[in-house]
N, C-alpha and C positions, 0 to 999 in steps of 0.2 A: 576394859575401858571403864573410865569413871561414868557417873550420872550424866555429867557435863558432858562429856566425851560422846557418850551414846545419843544423847538430844541433839548434838551439832550435827553427828550424822546422819540421823534421821532427817534434820532440817536439810541438809545438803541433798541427800537423795529425794527429797520432798519437792525440791526444785525441778525435778526432772518430769514430772507429771506422769500421767497414766498415758503407757505405749502398749498396745496389743502386741503379741506375739511371743514365741516360745524360744527362740534362739539364745537369747541373753540369759535368762533363767535356767535352761538347759546346761549352758556352760558354767554357770556359777554354782549348780548342784554337782556338775561333774567334779569340780576342783574341791567340793564338800565331800566326795565319796560317794554321789548318788544316794542320799538317804532316803529319797522317795520310794525307790525300789525296795526298801526294806518294810514299806508300811501296807499293811491291808486297809483298804480304802473304801469308803462309802462316799461317792462323789455327787454333791445335790448342785443343780443349775434350776433357774426359773426365774420368775419375776417377783413375786409375793410369795412369803410361805417358808423360805428357804431357810432362814435363822429358827424358825420355831421348829420346824420338822428335824433339823440339827438337832436341837436340843432334846426332843422327844428320843430320837434313836439314840443319841448319845449317853442320856440318862438311863434309858432301858438297858443299855450293854453295861454301863457301870453298875447299877443295880443287881446284875447278872453276874457280877465278880470280876469283870475285865478290866484291863487299864487301857482307858479310852481318851485317845487326843481328840481335841476338836478346833478347828481354825476358823474364825469368823472375822465378817468386817459388815459394817462399821461398829466400833465399841461405842458403849454408854458413858461407863465410869471411868476407865483409866487404860493407858497404852496396853498394859500388860495381859488385858482381857482378851485380846487378839487370840492368844495361844495358850489354850487350858490341857491339861489332864486332869482327868476324874473332877471336874469343874473347880480346879484351882489354877489359878493365874500362873504362867511361867514365872519362875522363882527371880528376883533381882540379879542373883549370883549366874545363873543360867543365862538370862538374857544378857547379861555384860560378856560372859563367856562366847555365847554365840554370836552377837553383835562384833566381837573382836575377830573372830575367824571369818566372818563375811566381809568385814573391812578391810582385811589383809587380802582376802580371795579378789575383792573388786580390784583392790590395787594393783594385783598382778596381772587381772584381766585387762585393764587399762594400758600397763606396760606393754601387753602382747598386742595391744593395736583394739582391742574391743571398746566399744562404748559400755558406760556404767549402766548397769540394772537400775529400774526404777525403785522407788521404796515399797511398793506392794510385791515386787519380784524378789526383793532382800527379804522382806518379813515372811514370804511363802517358803524361801529357803530355809529362814531361820525355824520355821514350824516343822518343817520336816526334818530338820537336822535335830531339834529337840525331842520330837516323836521317837525317832530312832535312837536316839542316845538312851531314852529311859525306855525302850523297848516296849511300846505300846502296843497291846494286841489288835486292836483297831483305831483307825482314825476317820472321822466324821468332817469332811471338808467342804464348804460351800465356796462356790467360785465369787469371785469380786466383781466382774462385769463379764457379762455373756456367757462364754464357753470355752467355743472351738479355740480362741487365742488368747484366752485367761492363762495367767501365770500358773493356776493351780492345775491345768490340764497337762502338766508334765506326767502325770499318773499314766502308764503304760498298760495297766491291768488291775482296774478297780472290780471288787466284788460286786457291788452294786451300783449303778448310775441313776439317779433320781431328778424326774423332771417335775418340779412344783407347776401350779398354774401359769401359763405365758402370758403376757399381756403387753401392751405398749408401753415401752420406757426406753430410754436413751436411744430415743430413735436415730440421731444425727451419727451415732457410733455404730449401732447394731443392725439398722434396717429401718425403713420407712413403712415395710408391712409385717403383719404376724406371722406371715410366710417366713420372711426374711430373717425375722428376729428369732423363730424356732428353731430354723436353719443353724444359727450361730449356738443356740443354746444346746443343741443336739450334738454339737461336736463333742460333748464328753464321753458320748458313748463309744465304747470300747469292744473289739471281738470278746467273747465269752462271758461278760457280765451279763448280770440280770438287769433289765431295764424297768424301772418301776414309774409309771406317770400319774400324776394327779388328774382331776378332773379338767379336760383341755376342750377349746373352740375345736371344731370339726377340721380345719385347716391346719392348726398346730399337730391334733392327733395325727393325721395323715403321714406329718412329717417324722413324727415319732416313730410311728410303725415301719415306716419304709426306710428309717436309720436303724432300727433293732434288726429288721429282717436282713439289711445288707450287711451286717454285723455279726450275724448268728446269734442273735442276743434274744433269749426267753423275756416278753414282755408281760408285765402285771400293770392293769390299768384301775386306779382306786375308783370306787364308787361313792356315793353321797352316803355319809353314815345315817343311820335311822333310829327313832325313839329318842330324838335329842331332847335333853332339859337345858335350856340356857339360864345362864346366871351371873353375876357379877364376879364371885369369888368360886363357884364350885360349878361345873357343867358334866353332865353324864350322856352318853350315847351308846348305842349297840352297832358293831359292825360286823358282818358276817359270824364266824364262830367266837367273837368277842362281845360278849355281854355285859351291859353296866358298866361300861368302861368310864371311869372317873378322871378328871383333869381339873386344874385350877387355874389354867390362862383363861383370860376372858377375852370376849370378841366372838361373834356368833361364827367366824372364819374359823376359830381354833377345832370345833369338831371335825371338819373337813382337814385341816393340816395334820390333826391326830391321826385321822383315817388313812391318809397317806403313809405316815408314819408306820402305822400298824402293817401295811402293805410291805413297807421296807423290812419289817422284822420277819412277816412271813418268808420274804425272801431269803433272809439271814438263816432262817433256821432250814430252809429248803437247801442252803448250802453247807449245812451240817453245824452251823453255831447254836450252841446250847443255850436258851433262853427259857426260863420256867414262867410258867403263868403268874406266879407269885412275884417273879422279879419285874414281868410286864406290867402288871397292875400297880405296884410299887413304884416304878420307873415313871410310868405316864401320870400318875397322881401327884408325884413329886417334883416335875417339870418345872424349873422357872424360867422365865426369858421376860427380861425387863423390856419395856418399851411398846409392847404389844397388847393394846387396851389393859394396861397395867392400872390397878386401883391403888392409889398413894394415901387417899384419906377417904374416910366414909361421913364424915360431917363437917360441911358439905363434902359431897363425893366429888373426887377429883381424880381423873383419869388421864394418863399419858399414852398417845398412839403414834407411832412411826409413818401413819398414811402420809405418803408423799407424791403418789401417781394415782391416776383416773381409777384405776381397778381398786387399789387400796381404801380411795375416798369412799367409792360405792359400798365396799364392807363395811369400815367405820359406819356410814349413815346407816345402813341396816343394822347393825348393833346397837347404834343409840335408839333406832325406832322401836327394837325388840325389848331392851332391858332397860331403857330410861325414858320411855315414851310420856311418863307422867312428869317429868322433871324438867323446869325452867334450865336452859343451858348456855353458859358463857363460853366461848371459844378462846384459846389461846392459839395462834399459828404463826409459825417461823419456818422457811422455808430455804431452800437453795436456789440458784439463779437459773439453773439448768433442769429444773424440775417441772411438771406440768400443774403449777400451783394455781393456773386459770380454771383448769379442769377440775381440781381439787377443792377449789372455791364454789365452782359451778354446781357442785354434787352433794355440797355441806353446808352452804352459807345460810340458807332459809331455815334451818334448824335453831340456829342461835338467836339469841335475845340481844347479844352484844360480842362483837369480834375485837380481839386485841391482836394487834401483829407485833412482832418483834424480829431484830434480826439476829440470827444465831451467832453467838460470839466465837471469834477466833477461828473462822472458818472463810477462808479466800473466796468462795465459791456463794458466800451468803447474799441473799437479796436484802437490800436495806428495807426496814419497817416501813417507810412511807411510801417505798415502791408497792409493797404488797398490799398495803392500805388503799392505794389509788385502785388496785384490781379488785380489793374486795369490795369497795363503794360502788361497784357495778353490780354487786348481788345484795348489798345490804346497806342499810342507813345509819345504823349505829356502829362505827368503827373508830377505834383509838388506838393510836399508835404508842408504843412503849419502847425506852431507851434500854432497857435491860431485862434479864429475866426475872430480875428482884421486883422490877416494877412491873411488870406483865402481872406477876402472882399477886401483888399487892392491890394493883387494880381490880384483879379479878374477885379478891377477898370483898373488897369493897362494893362491888356491884352484885355479889351473890348474897344469898340466905341459906339457911340450913335445908331449905326445900330445892336447892338449887345445885347442877352439877356443870363443873368446870371441866372442860376437855380440851388439853393441850396436845396439840399434834403438827404434823409436819416433818421437819427434817429429824434424824434421830441424834445430830450432833448436838443440839441444844438439850437433849432430854434428860442428860446425865447430870446437868447443873439444875435444871429444873427440879430434878426429884431432890437434890440437895437441900434447896431452896425451900420446898414444901415439908420435908421430913424434918428439918429444923426447927419445925414449929414457928416460922417466921410468918405463917399465915394463920389468923385466928380460927378457931374452931367453931 
């Protein structure tokens, strides 16, 4: 397939929206030779922190000398970022080859009376095909939505099932209570796997324990890290036998994500996976994960963060109060219609000197900037709308000084464009 044909195919599948269920993706994978059965998988579900834990674990495995596939969503920079091996995006050649196979398989399915898989189902099949083709030693996989009926849940025998902290999100789809959402997330737990859970509300932890016990799984529950030293560019902490662990991801929630990743590494070691202390330390320190309290500039400080639900907004606030308490703050916010943007504003707005709203570009689910501004005005008296990411950055630069911090957050979908604008020196130093 040519680049144009690939884009047309992606656009076509994108019109089918999001459909939960495993029948179609299983049929598609069967026609591709069931590549998912050739992968040794660490499967991650949860509400916040999935991507960061994926990044830590996959980087440590890579530094330990393994060929590591990782599948993630959403992406920030470009489409091929969804599927990576050893931190390198799927090649254009492999993308074209894989998409051709998937297009042909879907055409056969439709001729045989099946509905077409969705875009996420096709991408999931593409990821498994690529990882199997390249003979990855391990695959680190995060769910797209939920867990039980998420397309990634075609894995029959994961090595480790990971539950990051579960909170309220996607309630219209996953459930109206924390317990209902936890039940959906725990659907990734399979017999024989080691289950590793982050710090959870009691209601959630009870369901994790019950599901693990029903499946005969060993359960490891992460604890809070100790001796934490917070910072914008470097953070350190200790966790059980792991002393003075250094990470470079910002945000006060990252030591907790990193501690959960260390529990996963402990689980993998218990399964016979060789990971030296040197590889572990190097992997944790070198992990990169854009869009999570990422420092883009120092003068003035410019941070981007993907906080788009209530739990993430609370952690963003805590991070700002911990490491930027002495700075005036300008907020840039862009969100999707189906997110808890009122809750996000409720927990963060009073920290800002000024709020700039924008509409994430090229996203049909994006909330118009003026609608977000109307909501923001319930919590703040100084709100400005911007017509584009570029204008939002320009307004922020005019309002700020070197003693100010600019924080852009909300939907991950616009942060890639924002990073391009900021890093291209379009903003005064």
